C-alpha positions as CSV (number, residue, x, y, z in Angstrom):
1,M,36.3,-13.7,-12.5
2,K,39.6,-14.9,-11.2
3,K,41.3,-11.6,-11.9
4,W,39.0,-10.0,-9.3
5,K,40.1,-12.3,-6.4
6,P,43.4,-10.5,-5.6
7,A,41.5,-7.2,-5.5
8,G,38.9,-8.7,-3.2
9,K,41.6,-10.0,-0.9
10,I,43.2,-6.6,-0.8
11,I,39.9,-4.9,0.1
12,A,39.1,-7.5,2.8
13,S,42.6,-7.0,4.3
14,L,42.2,-3.3,4.3
15,V,38.8,-3.6,6.0
16,I,40.3,-5.9,8.7
17,F,43.2,-3.5,9.2
18,I,40.9,-0.5,9.6
19,L,38.7,-2.4,12.0
20,L,41.8,-3.4,14.1
21,L,42.8,0.3,14.1
22,L,39.4,1.4,15.3
23,F,38.4,-1.3,17.7
24,V,41.6,-2.9,19.0
25,L,44.7,-0.8,18.7
26,P,43.5,2.1,20.9
27,F,43.3,-0.3,23.9
28,F,47.0,-0.9,23.6
29,I,48.0,2.8,23.5
30,P,49.3,3.9,26.9
31,I,47.5,7.0,28.4
32,P,50.0,8.8,30.6
33,E,48.8,10.9,33.4
34,L,48.7,14.6,32.8
35,E,51.7,16.3,34.4
36,N,51.9,19.7,36.1
37,T,48.1,20.2,36.4
38,V,46.5,21.8,39.5
39,D,43.2,22.6,41.1
40,P,41.7,25.6,39.2
41,K,41.8,27.8,42.3
42,Q,45.6,27.7,42.2
43,L,45.4,29.5,38.9
44,A,42.8,32.0,40.0
45,D,43.3,35.8,39.9
46,A,42.9,38.1,42.8
47,D,39.4,39.0,41.6
48,S,38.3,35.5,40.8
49,R,35.2,34.1,42.5
50,F,33.8,30.6,42.7
51,V,30.2,29.3,43.3
52,I,28.8,25.8,43.3
53,V,26.1,25.3,40.6
54,D,24.5,21.9,40.2
55,G,27.5,20.3,41.8
56,I,30.1,22.1,39.6
57,E,32.4,24.8,41.0
58,I,31.9,27.7,38.5
59,H,34.6,30.3,38.1
60,Y,33.4,33.9,37.5
61,K,34.3,37.5,37.9
62,A,32.0,40.4,38.8
63,K,32.4,44.2,38.8
64,G,30.1,47.2,39.3
65,E,26.8,47.5,41.1
66,G,23.1,48.2,40.5
67,K,21.0,47.7,37.4
68,P,21.3,46.6,34.7
69,D,22.8,43.2,35.3
70,L,24.9,42.1,32.4
71,I,26.1,38.5,32.1
72,L,29.0,37.9,29.7
73,M,29.4,34.5,28.0
74,H,32.4,33.5,26.1
75,G,32.7,31.3,23.0
76,L,34.4,27.9,22.3
77,G,37.9,27.6,23.7
78,S,37.7,30.9,25.5
79,S,37.0,32.0,29.1
80,V,36.4,35.1,31.1
81,V,39.7,36.4,29.7
82,S,37.8,37.3,26.6
83,W,36.0,40.1,28.5
84,Q,38.9,41.5,30.4
85,R,39.4,44.6,28.2
86,V,35.7,45.7,28.5
87,M,34.6,44.7,32.0
88,N,35.8,47.9,33.7
89,E,33.9,50.1,31.3
90,L,30.8,48.0,31.3
91,S,30.8,48.1,35.1
92,K,30.2,51.8,35.0
93,I,26.8,51.0,33.4
94,G,25.7,48.4,36.0
95,T,26.7,45.0,37.5
96,V,28.8,42.9,35.1
97,T,29.4,39.2,35.6
98,A,31.5,36.9,33.4
99,Y,31.8,33.2,34.0
100,D,33.6,30.2,32.6
101,R,31.3,27.7,31.0
102,P,31.9,24.0,31.8
103,A,35.0,22.6,30.0
104,F,36.6,26.0,29.8
105,G,38.6,28.5,31.9
106,L,38.9,27.8,35.6
107,T,35.6,26.1,36.1
108,E,35.9,22.7,37.7
109,R,36.3,19.8,35.2
110,I,33.8,17.4,36.5
111,L,34.2,13.8,35.3
112,P,31.4,11.4,34.1
113,D,31.3,9.4,37.3
114,D,30.5,12.6,39.2
115,Y,27.7,13.9,37.0
116,H,24.4,14.5,38.6
117,E,21.5,13.7,36.4
118,R,22.6,16.0,33.6
119,N,25.7,16.0,31.4
120,P,27.3,19.4,32.2
121,Y,29.0,19.6,28.8
122,S,25.8,19.2,26.7
123,R,24.4,22.2,24.9
124,R,20.9,21.4,26.2
125,F,22.1,21.7,29.8
126,Q,23.8,25.1,29.3
127,P,20.7,27.3,29.7
128,L,19.6,25.3,32.8
129,L,23.0,25.9,34.3
130,L,22.9,29.6,33.4
131,A,19.5,29.9,35.1
132,E,20.8,28.2,38.3
133,F,23.9,30.4,38.2
134,M,21.7,33.5,38.2
135,N,19.7,32.0,41.1
136,Q,22.9,31.5,43.1
137,L,23.9,35.2,42.5
138,D,20.4,36.4,43.2
139,I,20.1,37.8,39.6
140,K,16.4,37.9,38.7
141,S,16.9,39.0,35.1
142,A,19.8,40.2,33.0
143,V,21.1,41.5,29.7
144,L,22.8,38.5,28.2
145,V,26.0,39.3,26.2
146,G,27.2,36.3,24.3
147,N,30.2,35.9,21.9
148,S,30.2,33.1,19.3
149,A,28.9,30.0,21.0
150,G,28.1,32.2,24.0
151,G,25.6,33.9,21.7
152,T,24.0,30.6,21.0
153,L,23.6,30.1,24.7
154,A,22.1,33.6,25.1
155,V,19.5,32.8,22.4
156,Q,18.7,29.4,24.1
157,M,18.1,31.2,27.4
158,A,15.8,33.8,25.8
159,L,13.7,31.0,24.2
160,M,13.7,28.9,27.4
161,D,12.9,31.6,29.9
162,P,12.4,35.0,28.3
163,E,11.2,36.6,31.6
164,R,14.7,36.4,32.9
165,V,16.3,38.1,29.9
166,D,16.1,41.9,29.6
167,A,17.9,42.1,26.3
168,L,20.3,40.2,24.1
169,I,23.7,41.4,22.8
170,L,24.9,38.8,20.4
171,V,28.6,39.3,19.5
172,D,29.6,37.5,16.3
173,P,27.1,34.8,17.4
174,A,27.3,31.2,16.3
175,V,23.5,30.9,16.1
176,L,23.1,29.9,12.5
177,T,26.4,28.1,12.1
178,L,26.9,26.1,15.3
179,G,26.4,22.5,14.2
180,G,27.5,19.1,15.6
181,P,29.6,16.3,14.3
182,S,28.4,14.4,11.3
183,P,26.5,11.2,12.1
184,F,29.5,9.1,11.2
185,L,31.9,11.1,13.3
186,N,29.5,11.2,16.1
187,L,29.4,7.4,16.0
188,L,33.1,7.1,15.7
189,I,34.0,9.3,18.7
190,K,31.6,7.4,20.9
191,L,33.2,4.0,20.2
192,P,34.7,2.7,23.5
193,S,38.1,2.3,21.8
194,I,38.2,5.9,20.5
195,D,36.7,7.3,23.7
196,R,39.6,5.7,25.6
197,I,42.2,7.8,23.7
198,G,40.0,10.9,23.6
199,P,42.1,12.7,26.2
200,L,45.2,12.1,24.0
201,I,43.4,13.6,21.1
202,A,42.4,16.6,23.2
203,R,45.9,17.1,24.4
204,N,46.9,18.0,20.8
205,S,44.5,21.0,20.8
206,G,47.1,23.5,22.1
207,S,48.5,24.4,18.7
208,M,44.9,24.4,17.3
209,A,43.9,26.9,20.0
210,Q,46.7,29.2,19.1
211,N,45.7,29.1,15.4
212,F,42.1,29.6,16.3
213,V,42.9,32.8,18.3
214,Q,45.0,34.2,15.5
215,R,42.1,33.5,13.0
216,A,39.7,35.3,15.4
217,Y,41.6,38.6,15.0
218,H,41.5,40.8,12.0
219,D,45.0,41.9,12.9
220,P,46.8,39.1,14.8
221,S,49.6,41.5,15.6
222,K,47.3,42.8,18.3
223,I,47.5,39.5,20.2
224,A,49.9,40.3,23.1
225,P,51.9,37.3,24.5
226,E,50.0,37.6,27.8
227,I,46.7,37.2,25.9
228,M,47.8,33.9,24.4
229,E,49.1,32.8,27.8
230,D,45.7,33.4,29.3
231,Y,44.1,31.3,26.6
232,L,46.4,28.4,27.3
233,K,46.4,28.7,31.1
234,P,43.3,26.4,31.4
235,M,45.4,23.6,30.0
236,R,47.0,23.4,33.4
237,V,43.7,22.6,35.1
238,N,43.2,19.1,36.5
239,H,41.4,16.8,34.0
240,W,41.1,19.5,31.3
241,D,41.7,16.9,28.6
242,R,39.0,14.5,29.6
243,A,36.5,17.4,30.1
244,F,37.2,18.8,26.7
245,W,36.7,15.4,25.1
246,E,33.4,15.0,27.0
247,F,32.5,18.4,25.6
248,V,33.3,17.2,22.1
249,K,31.3,14.1,22.6
250,A,28.3,16.0,23.8
251,A,28.1,18.3,20.8
252,E,24.8,18.1,18.9
253,P,23.2,20.1,16.1
254,M,20.8,22.9,17.2
255,D,18.1,24.3,15.0
256,L,17.6,27.7,16.5
257,A,16.8,29.4,13.2
258,S,13.3,28.1,13.1
259,R,12.5,29.6,16.5
260,L,14.0,33.1,16.1
261,N,10.6,34.5,15.4
262,E,9.7,33.7,19.0
263,I,12.2,36.3,20.4
264,D,10.4,39.4,21.4
265,L,13.2,41.2,23.2
266,P,15.5,44.1,22.5
267,V,18.4,42.6,20.5
268,L,21.7,44.0,19.3
269,V,23.9,42.0,16.9
270,I,27.5,43.1,16.8
271,T,30.0,41.7,14.3
272,G,33.4,42.5,13.0
273,D,33.6,43.1,9.3
274,D,36.3,40.5,8.9
275,D,35.0,37.6,11.0
276,R,36.6,34.4,9.7
277,I,35.1,32.1,12.3
278,V,31.4,33.0,12.0
279,P,31.3,34.8,8.7
280,T,30.1,38.4,8.9
281,E,27.3,37.6,6.5
282,E,25.9,35.1,8.9
283,S,25.5,37.8,11.6
284,I,23.9,40.2,9.1
285,R,21.5,37.5,8.2
286,L,20.7,36.7,11.8
287,A,19.9,40.3,12.6
288,G,17.4,40.2,9.7
289,L,15.7,37.1,11.1
290,I,15.1,38.6,14.6
291,K,12.3,41.2,14.7
292,N,13.5,44.7,15.4
293,A,17.1,43.6,16.0
294,Q,19.8,46.3,15.7
295,L,23.0,45.6,13.8
296,V,26.4,47.1,14.3
297,I,29.3,46.2,12.0
298,I,32.7,47.2,13.4
299,P,35.3,47.9,10.7
300,E,38.7,46.3,10.6
301,C,37.7,43.9,13.3
302,G,37.4,40.1,13.6
303,H,35.5,37.5,15.6
304,V,36.2,38.9,19.1
305,P,35.5,42.7,19.0
306,Q,35.5,42.9,22.8
307,E,39.1,41.9,22.6
308,E,40.4,43.5,19.4
309,C,38.2,46.6,19.2
310,P,37.1,47.3,22.7
311,E,36.4,51.0,22.3
312,A,34.0,50.4,19.3
313,F,32.4,47.5,21.2
314,I,31.8,49.6,24.3
315,M,30.3,52.4,22.3
316,A,27.8,50.0,20.5
317,V,26.8,48.5,23.8
318,E,26.3,51.8,25.6
319,E,24.2,53.3,22.8
320,F,22.0,50.2,22.8
321,L,21.5,50.1,26.5
322,N,20.8,53.8,26.7
323,D,17.9,53.3,24.4
324,L,16.3,50.6,26.5
325,D,13.4,51.5,28.8
326,R,12.4,48.0,30.1
327,I,15.2,47.6,32.6
328,E,14.2,49.0,36.0
């Protein structure tokens, strides 16, 4: 038995070392203030608009007039910039509104001490905020167009308040694939010690964002420098790091698959044939799980067809909307 004692001591030492790393060391790591960050309005474009929704200043853009109303919702790490190549054409169909979801774009980065009763970064709050956003803009009902995690939000809204949804256009939607952190990781990131250095972890996401954008395209050579600049611009917004960390902390699994049979709306699923973020097969399977859903697969296109293949995207949307008879 004696020969096991050194091994036991080594294991005990390793456990103590790991516990010190997790529970003690983070409190001694300095957290420097972010430099060169500004109020979101200082980064706004000429056509940017802002509205207060549940105490949060939401950034959005709108074009066109009349019916139908289309609300465009971006995915993880993106913003209204994801829709800039299609908004003008879509505005010829009706009124088009794209907004930045909390933690992204130029929407205000509200901090925990300023929350109202609900965490603005939680997935369960998102459809409630969308409904209030529609109220503020006097939009009674709309066609919801959601890309990636924005597609998840569109489905959530359709399940929560179907009377306010005229149709769904789900673009490479993360409905079947959007999970949350593992139970262990969820516990880890909520430790006070890890939470303290969360903003530092978030600040390292710049290079990850660039890699993510490149993976989102079938042909990364189509990513112009100004597109990447637009994706990185929100990292100049006050408190963006803390807000992104709060968004990560608030992530939770969502089982929408079991409720898809409740959707009784016109639905179009659009996917690129080379989606490496939400596999194309997942979008095909999703279309098969929703009654009467239409499916369009765009060739030589990735996760963001509205950016990479705007002409094919517009054609698919126009054909779908032309067939609808429920929008007055």
